[in-house]
C-alpha positions in Angstrom: -156.4 114.5 -55.3 -154.0 116.3 -52.7 -150.4 115.9 -53.1 -148.5 115.4 -49.5 -148.1 119.0 -48.8 -152.0 120.0 -49.2 -152.4 117.4 -46.4 -149.5 119.1 -44.1 -150.9 122.0 -44.3 -154.3 121.1 -43.4 -153.4 119.3 -40.2 -151.1 122.0 -39.2 -154.4 125.0 -39.3 -155.9 122.5 -37.5 -154.0 121.7 -35.0 -152.8 125.8 -34.9 -156.7 126.9 -35.2 -157.4 124.8 -31.7 -154.4 126.3 -30.2 -155.7 130.0 -30.7 -159.2 128.6 -29.6 -158.3 127.8 -26.2 -155.7 130.4 -26.2 -152.6 128.4 -26.2 -149.7 129.0 -26.7 -147.1 126.9 -28.4 -144.5 127.8 -25.2 -147.7 126.7 -22.9 -148.0 123.5 -25.5 -144.5 122.4 -24.8 -145.0 122.7 -21.6 -147.9 120.7 -21.3 -146.8 117.9 -23.8 -142.9 117.6 -21.8 -141.1 118.9 -25.5 -139.3 122.8 -26.1 -140.8 125.3 -27.8 -138.7 125.7 -30.7 -139.4 121.6 -31.6 -143.3 122.7 -31.4 -142.8 125.5 -33.9 -140.8 124.4 -36.1 -143.3 121.0 -36.1 -146.0 123.2 -37.2 -144.5 125.7 -39.0 -143.0 123.0 -41.7 -147.0 121.6 -41.2 -144.6 117.8 -40.3 -145.4 115.9 -37.3 -147.3 112.7 -36.4 -150.9 111.7 -36.1 -149.3 110.8 -32.9 -148.1 114.7 -32.6 -151.6 115.8 -33.3 -153.7 113.5 -31.0 -151.1 114.3 -28.0 -151.2 118.0 -28.8 -155.2 118.0 -29.0 -155.5 115.7 -25.9 -153.3 118.0 -23.5 -155.2 121.5 -24.7 -158.6 119.2 -23.6 -159.4 119.6 -27.8 -161.8 116.1 -26.9 -163.9 116.7 -29.5 -163.1 118.0 -33.7 -165.3 118.4 -36.8 -162.7 118.3 -39.7 -164.1 119.4 -43.2 -162.3 118.3 -45.9 -163.4 120.3 -49.1 -161.4 123.0 -50.6 -158.7 120.6 -51.3 
C-alpha cells in the first residue's frame, strides 16, 4: 500500500492540475478562499493540507465534477 507521502503527492497533483486547467494562479486561489498566497503555495508544495482545504479550493475554482484515478500508486 502506498505510504502517506504518496497520497499527499497525489492530492497535491490533483489540485495543481485543476488549478492549471482553470488558469488559476496560487495568488488568485488565495484571494478566492481568503488565505495568503504563501500559505497556499506552501500547502501545495508540501502536499500537506486537509481534505476540507482541497474541497474548499475545488469549490472556489468551480470544479463541480472530479474524476480521480488511483492507478499507479
